[in-house]
C-alpha positions in Angstrom: 8.6 -2.5 23.6 10.7 -2.2 20.5 10.1 0.9 18.5 9.3 0.6 14.7 12.2 1.3 12.4 12.1 4.6 10.5 10.8 3.1 7.3 7.9 1.5 9.1 7.1 4.7 11.0 6.6 6.9 7.9 3.3 7.1 6.1 2.6 8.9 2.8 -0.8 9.8 1.5 -1.3 11.7 -1.8 -4.6 12.9 -3.2 -5.8 15.4 -5.8 -7.1 18.8 -4.7 -8.3 22.1 -6.0 -9.5 23.3 -9.4 -6.6 21.8 -11.3 -6.3 18.6 -9.3 -2.8 19.2 -7.9 -1.4 16.2 -5.9 -1.4 17.2 -2.3 0.7 15.0 0.0 0.8 14.2 3.7 4.1 12.7 5.0 3.7 11.6 8.6 5.6 9.9 11.4 3.3 7.5 13.2 5.5 7.4 16.3 5.6 11.2 16.9 2.2 11.9 15.3 3.8 14.8 13.3 3.6 15.5 9.6 4.5 17.8 6.8 1.9 18.9 4.3 3.0 19.5 0.7 1.2 21.6 -1.9 -2.3 22.3 -0.4 -3.7 23.5 -3.7 -7.3 23.7 -2.6 -10.1 21.8 -0.8 -8.9 22.8 2.7 -11.7 20.8 4.4 -10.7 17.6 2.6 -7.1 18.1 3.6 -8.0 18.7 7.3 -10.2 15.6 7.3 -7.4 13.5 5.9 -5.0 14.7 8.6 -7.6 14.0 11.3 -8.3 10.6 10.0 -4.6 9.8 10.0 -4.2 11.2 13.5 -1.4 13.6 12.5 -0.5 17.1 13.4 1.0 19.4 10.7 4.2 21.0 11.7 4.9 22.7 8.4 3.2 23.5 5.1 5.7 23.3 2.3 5.4 24.1 -1.4 7.1 22.8 -4.4 6.4 26.1 -6.2 4.0 28.9 -6.1 1.7 28.4 -9.1 -1.9 28.9 -7.9 -2.9 25.3 -8.1 -0.3 24.3 -5.5 -1.0 27.1 -3.0 -4.7 28.0 -2.9 -5.5 26.4 0.5 -2.3 27.4 2.3 -3.8 30.3 4.2 -6.8 28.2 5.4 -4.6 25.3 6.5 -2.4 27.7 8.4 -5.3 29.3 10.1 -6.8 25.9 11.1 -3.5 24.3 12.3 -1.1 27.1 13.2 1.6 25.4 11.1 4.1 27.7 9.4 4.3 28.2 5.6 7.5 27.4 3.7 8.4 28.5 0.2 11.6 29.1 -1.8 12.3 32.8 -2.1 12.7 32.5 -5.9 8.9 32.1 -6.2 7.8 35.1 -4.1 6.8 37.0 -7.2 4.3 34.2 -8.0 3.0 34.0 -4.4 2.5 37.7 -4.3 0.8 37.6 -7.7 -1.7 34.9 -6.8 -4.7 37.2 -7.4 -3.5 37.8 -11.0 -2.9 34.0 -11.5 -6.5 33.3 -10.3 -7.9 35.9 -12.7 -6.0 34.4 -15.6 -7.3 30.9 -14.9 -10.8 32.0 -13.9 -10.4 30.8 -10.3 -12.0 32.7 -7.4 -9.3 34.9 -5.9 -7.7 34.1 -2.5 -5.6 36.2 -0.1 -2.6 34.4 1.2 -0.5 35.2 4.3 3.2 35.8 3.7 5.4 32.7 4.0 6.8 32.3 7.5 10.1 30.9 6.2 12.1 30.6 3.0 13.3 27.1 2.0 17.0 26.7 1.3 18.6 24.0 -0.9 19.5 20.9 1.1 17.5 22.2 4.1 16.5 19.6 6.7 12.6 19.7 6.9 12.7 18.7 10.6 10.2 15.9 10.2 10.1 12.5 8.6 13.7 12.8 7.5 12.8 15.1 4.7 15.3 17.3 2.8 14.6 20.1 0.3 16.3 20.0 -3.1 16.2 23.2 -5.1 15.2 22.1 -8.6 14.6 25.3 -10.7 13.3 25.2 -14.2 9.5 25.0 -14.0 9.8 28.1 -11.9 12.8 29.8 -10.4 12.0 28.6 -6.9 10.8 25.1 -7.8 11.8 22.7 -5.0 11.6 18.9 -4.7 11.4 17.1 -1.4 13.4 13.9 -0.7 12.3 11.5 2.1 15.1 9.0 2.4 13.4 7.0 5.2 10.6 6.0 2.8 12.5 6.3 -0.5 10.1 8.8 -1.8 10.6 12.0 -3.8 7.9 14.7 -4.1 8.8 16.3 -7.4 6.1 18.9 -7.8 5.8 20.0 -11.5 9.5 19.3 -12.2 9.2 15.6 -13.2 6.2 13.7 -14.4 5.7 10.1 -15.6 7.0 10.3 -19.1 7.2 14.0 -19.1 8.6 17.2 -17.4 7.1 20.4 -16.2 6.2 23.2 -18.5 8.8 25.9 -19.0 6.7 28.4 -21.0 5.1 29.9 -17.9 6.4 32.7 -15.7 10.1 32.3 -14.9 10.3 28.9 -16.6 13.6 27.7 -18.2 14.0 24.5 -20.2 17.8 24.2 -19.7 17.4 24.7 -15.9 14.8 22.0 -15.6 16.8 19.5 -17.5 19.9 20.2 -15.4 17.7 19.9 -12.2 16.4 16.5 -13.2 19.8 15.1 -14.4 21.9 16.5 -11.5 19.5 16.4 -8.6 16.7 13.9 -9.2 18.3 11.2 -11.4 21.1 10.8 -8.8 18.6 9.4 -6.4 17.8 5.7 -5.9 16.4 4.1 -9.1 13.7 2.4 -7.1 12.6 5.6 -5.4 8.9 6.5 -5.8 8.3 9.8 -7.5 5.1 11.7 -6.5 4.4 14.1 -9.3 2.5 17.4 -9.1 -0.3 16.0 -11.2 -1.3 12.5 -12.3 0.3 9.2 -11.5 3.4 8.4 -9.6 6.5 6.9 -11.2 10.0 5.6 -10.4 13.4 7.3 -10.8 14.8 4.4 -12.7 11.8 4.2 -15.1 12.1 7.9 -16.0 15.9 7.6 -16.6 15.2 4.8 -19.1 12.0 6.0 -20.8 11.4 9.7 -20.3 11.4 11.2 -23.8 12.5 14.6 -22.5 15.3 13.8 -20.2 17.1 10.4 -20.3 19.4 9.3 -17.5 
């Protein structure tokens, strides 16, 4: 029997979770049954049900950055699945300060385990052909994830439809986020789908032409 080509094997499901409706994404390989989970920002039971419904096993829990709305359910998911947690080292100060973040936003506090591994720029994610792209600016450790096999970018809070991530929060830098978008994201395929950290998806080419903050 012929095996499906890589593009047909990869499935992507994105849905809002948590108190600030962060976009959580599951990227899975239907042939191997393995998946990466991006930004479990809350609603652990919902995330686990989605994984079960898709018949996928999480091999890594990866984060675009460590603002509370992207990390709240990481500990619960790790406990339930045994999957390791990945984060860029530049955002450890935010990860370790999650209790203070929760207090600031009026969210019930959580305790998170330490990340198992730090993400490096251009790191192979070991599943679904994913690669990490360090895209600082929203936070020092902000990282986007490029999945060439399905022509999909998970941009976190770096790039939005018609907008960009805030740079007035802890560690934000406007010049850095502009450079990250121009030099790392806008060099990708114009037809690539961009899954944003909140709200609707977009396309690289659309943002290059119409984004009022960063034109291509």
